[in-house]
VEXMAR-147654 format. One line per 5 residues: number of its first residue (from 1); for each residue x, y, z of C-alpha. Coordinates in steps of 0.02 Angstrom, whole numbers. Example, Ala and Ser with C-alpha at 12.3 -4.5 7.8 and 13.67 -1.06 7.14 Angstrom:
1 = 615:-225:390 | 684:-53:357 .
//
This chain:
1 = 9:-2:-2 | 78:173:-44 | 12:339:14 | -77:367:-150 | -206:244:-82 .
6 = -249:337:62 | -387:468:45 | -490:565:160 | -625:446:141 | -500:297:210 .
11 = -409:169:92 | -437:182:-97 | -563:55:-158 | -602:-11:33 | -768:24:98 .
16 = -768:74:295 | -849:-63:388 | -1044:-28:394 | -1002:162:362 | -981:178:552 .
21 = -961:356:593 | -792:410:679 | -785:413:877 | -941:309:902 | -918:150:981 .
26 = -1024:7:915 | -1057:-158:992 | -1099:-285:872 | -1221:-445:889 | -1282:-571:790 .
31 = -1481:-598:768 | -1499:-746:667 | -1408:-720:508 | -1391:-544:523 | -1272:-437:620 .
36 = -1350:-297:726 | -1262:-156:785 | -1303:-53:950 | -1224:102:1016 | -1156:85:1200 .
41 = -1092:263:1213 | -1238:364:1301 | -1322:515:1216 | -1231:664:1234 | -1297:791:1355 .
46 = -1263:970:1376 | -1152:1025:1508 | -1017:1151:1559 | -838:1143:1610 | -824:1010:1746 .
51 = -1017:1052:1763 | -966:1224:1840 | -1086:1381:1815 | -1031:1501:1689 | -1090:1649:1778 .
56 = -1071:1691:1965 | -1245:1692:2031 | -1310:1859:2102 | -1264:1892:2288 | -1415:1976:2318 .
61 = -1534:1898:2456 | -1722:1860:2488 | -1818:1933:2552 | -1716:2098:2542 | -1708:2120:2362 .
66 = -1876:2049:2300 | -1952:2147:2440 | -1859:2312:2371 | -1916:2270:2203 | -2094:2270:2255 .
71 = -2090:2414:2383 | -2022:2516:2244 | -2169:2486:2122 | -2311:2501:2265 | -2222:2669:2312 .
76 = -2225:2736:2145 | -2394:2683:2108 | -2457:2750:2267 | -2398:2928:2223 | -2482:2921:2069 .
81 = -2656:2873:2151 | -2625:3003:2295 | -2612:3136:2162 | -2765:3092:2066 | -2859:3070:2229 .
86 = -2828:3239:2282 | -2885:3303:2108 | -3054:3205:2116 | -3080:3262:2301 | -3053:3091:2389 .
91 = -2970:3130:2547 | -2980:2970:2624 | -2904:2886:2481 | -2767:3012:2463 | -2716:2997:2642 .
96 = -2708:2803:2629 | -2605:2824:2456 | -2489:2943:2535 | -2457:2844:2695 | -2435:2699:2586 .
101 = -2307:2778:2462 | -2215:2851:2620 | -2196:2674:2712 | -2152:2578:2549 | -2028:2701:2507 .
106 = -1940:2691:2686 | -1958:2500:2691 | -1879:2492:2517 | -1741:2579:2566 | -1703:2484:2718 .
111 = -1717:2325:2630 | -1584:2386:2518 | -1473:2445:2657 | -1492:2281:2737 | -1428:2195:2598 .
116 = -1288:2311:2567 | -1233:2264:2737 | -1215:2450:2802 | -1292:2621:2770 | -1129:2688:2705 .
121 = -1120:2594:2550 | -1294:2676:2492 | -1232:2857:2522 | -1082:2806:2430 | -1179:2777:2279 .
126 = -1226:2959:2290 | -1068:3026:2277 | -1072:3026:2079 | -1225:3034:1961 | -1202:2922:1811 .
131 = -1329:2931:1683 | -1270:2745:1618 | -1287:2677:1774 | -1458:2606:1838 | -1403:2597:2009 .
136 = -1334:2777:2018 | -1495:2838:1953 | -1600:2739:2051 | -1505:2799:2210 | -1534:2988:2152 .
141 = -1712:2954:2117 | -1753:2878:2286 | -1650:3027:2377 | -1769:3140:2289 | -1924:3040:2312 .
146 = -1918:2988:2489 | -1931:3163:2568 | -2060:3205:2449 | -2163:3064:2491 | -2147:3077:2675 .
151 = -2185:3260:2685 | -2339:3231:2566 | -2390:3096:2698 | -2358:3203:2848 | -2454:3357:2798 .
156 = -2595:3239:2746 | -2615:3160:2913 | -2591:3324:3011 | -2687:3423:2907 | -2554:3570:2915 .
161 = -2453:3656:2775 | -2570:3614:2634 | -2465:3708:2517 | -2320:3620:2537 | -2406:3462:2547 .
166 = -2476:3488:2375 | -2310:3536:2316 | -2233:3359:2395 | -2375:3266:2322 | -2347:3334:2144 .
171 = -2156:3290:2156 | -2187:3114:2214 | -2307:3086:2081 | -2189:3157:1948 | -2043:3043:2019 .
176 = -2153:2889:2050 | -2158:2815:1883 | -1973:2814:1869 | -1953:2755:2049 | -2079:2614:2002 .
181 = -1983:2558:1836 | -1797:2590:1870 | -1770:2420:1965 | -1817:2344:1804 | -1677:2428:1708 .
186 = -1580:2382:1865 | -1601:2194:1858 | -1599:2191:1657 | -1433:2278:1665 | -1358:2122:1731 .
191 = -1284:1958:1628 | -1426:1862:1710 | -1506:1787:1564 | -1691:1774:1623 | -1696:1956:1671 .
196 = -1565:2027:1533 | -1645:1947:1383 | -1820:2018:1446 | -1756:2194:1452 | -1881:2271:1328 .
201 = -2040:2202:1421 | -1976:2206:1594 | -1996:2402:1635 | -2177:2375:1589 | -2197:2228:1688 .
206 = -2130:2325:1844 | -2243:2463:1810 | -2390:2370:1774 | -2364:2269:1939 | -2330:2439:2046 .
211 = -2495:2501:1972 | -2587:2344:2019 | -2511:2344:2193 | -2553:2531:2230 | -2725:2503:2171 .
216 = -2744:2354:2280 | -2699:2457:2429 | -2818:2596:2382 | -2961:2457:2360 | -2937:2419:2549 .
221 = -2987:2614:2582 | -3166:2561:2562 | -3160:2478:2735 | -3104:2629:2836 | -3237:2761:2925 .
226 = -3274:2907:2817 | -3245:2827:2648 | -3384:2888:2543 | -3465:2783:2389 | -3363:2786:2238 .
231 = -3216:2822:2350 | -3103:2681:2283 | -3151:2712:2100 | -2982:2773:2046 | -2889:2638:2135 .
236 = -3003:2503:2037 | -2966:2589:1883 | -2779:2601:1916 | -2778:2414:1983 | -2858:2338:1808 .
241 = -2738:2454:1699 | -2599:2378:1795 | -2649:2213:1788 | -2680:2201:1602 | -2510:2294:1572 .
246 = -2420:2180:1678 | -2502:2013:1603 | -2473:2077:1418 | -2287:2125:1452 | -2271:1970:1534 .
251 = -2331:1855:1408 | -2246:1937:1260 | -2081:1928:1364 | -2099:1740:1385 | -2149:1711:1200 .
256 = -1993:1819:1137 | -1862:1753:1234 | -1901:1582:1202 | -1811:1432:1313 | -1733:1569:1426 .
261 = -1908:1589:1494 | -1921:1414:1556 | -1869:1476:1728 | -2021:1587:1735 | -2134:1421:1716 .
266 = -2030:1302:1809 | -1954:1270:1980 | -1964:1403:2138 | -1986:1550:2015 | -2122:1466:1911 .
271 = -2219:1426:2073 | -2221:1605:2113 | -2254:1667:1947 | -2401:1556:1931 | -2478:1598:2100 .
276 = -2457:1774:2040 | -2563:1755:1896 | -2703:1659:1985 | -2717:1790:2109 | -2708:1936:1978 .
281 = -2846:1854:1886 | -2946:1828:2058 | -2913:2018:2100 | -2973:2073:1920 | -3110:1968:1935 .
286 = -3164:2041:2108 | -3138:2218:2052 | -3260:2204:1909 | -3392:2115:1987 | -3382:2197:2179 .
291 = -3466:2358:2143 | -3519:2427:2260 | -3484:2296:2388 | -3332:2360:2508 | -3290:2195:2581 .
296 = -3281:2111:2401 | -3167:2261:2345 | -3057:2241:2495 | -3052:2062:2467 | -2997:2099:2277 .
301 = -2872:2227:2341 | -2786:2102:2453 | -2762:1987:2300 | -2704:2108:2182 | -2570:2147:2322 .
306 = -2527:1986:2348 | -2513:1954:2152 | -2388:2088:2145 | -2283:2029:2277 | -2285:1832:2217 .
311 = -2234:1902:2047 | -2081:1994:2096 | -2031:1844:2212 | -2049:1751:2049 | -1952:1860:1942 .
316 = -1808:1868:2081 | -1799:1665:2087 | -1806:1643:1913 | -1649:1757:1882 | -1561:1656:2018 .
321 = -1617:1488:1926 | -1560:1545:1755 | -1397:1613:1807 | -1348:1438:1879 | -1396:1341:1726 .
326 = -1254:1358:1572 | -1397:1310:1457 | -1484:1480:1457 | -1311:1563:1425 | -1229:1440:1289 .
331 = -1384:1403:1180 | -1435:1568:1145 | -1265:1626:1112 | -1247:1476:976 | -1421:1515:900 .
336 = -1378:1703:881 | -1207:1666:806 | -1292:1542:677 | -1413:1676:634 | -1277:1805:598 .
341 = -1191:1679:502 | -1343:1646:388 | -1358:1819:377 | -1185:1855:315 | -1196:1710:193 .
346 = -1359:1779:119 .
//
């Protein structure tokens, strides 16, 4: 045999045994007069280098960070509701909304500082203002929003300094949408697949969830003494609008990101998200059918509040699950590379 007899397909004129693929270990057995082949190598499974995660999982802890995400949305939505209640002459709803906004904002900062470890780290974030950093923008938003929400609540509860209270209410209402949505930009700016890939829809999910929570809190106002018929009508409208926005944005996000949305349907995060959807449907049905029953409206409001809470917890845990599984990182990257290659060939 000479070198001319060797080709890329093997020896010239020689057929490989059963045209077996290279690298495949095959066991041959005789069945009657025919020889059968059975592969003994198990099917390849996706794994990473030594089974290690590709990304370092976030160091954020529960309940601090999911509570921080929820309370920011509740505060921002409540400030909008408070401004609307003042404009339409609903003092009881305005007091509840302003108090809820101030309390939620204070608890939100407390949860953030507790996760950071010490208050000085939060103060250090405000040493500079960086437009491209969601954390920097969010810190300055909270720094301006919390005093405004606090002054609005104090003046509403004491009845003093009404002009200052009106200015504080307007300021908090202007900053409220940013407070409710900047946390979506904050988590989407990370490398966590379930968060980062959903960046176009995540602000709408968070804003809708915050509106739903604020509307749910407002629906509880009907149980308070002094609440007049129709007192909670703006809260009901805000809750319904928020629930529809959140559901539509979440559904679109899940369809668009494909397999990366699996943690939103499976595991711990999936259980929270499913519970949130069920509670939201229950709350919306109660809000639509509860007129003018106060107790039914309050139950609906509690369900909407719980729906917003469980949705934020579900998003948080789904992100942790996606960061720990290399499939959600490598497979979408390969798909994008293949799409670019096909586009270049075209």
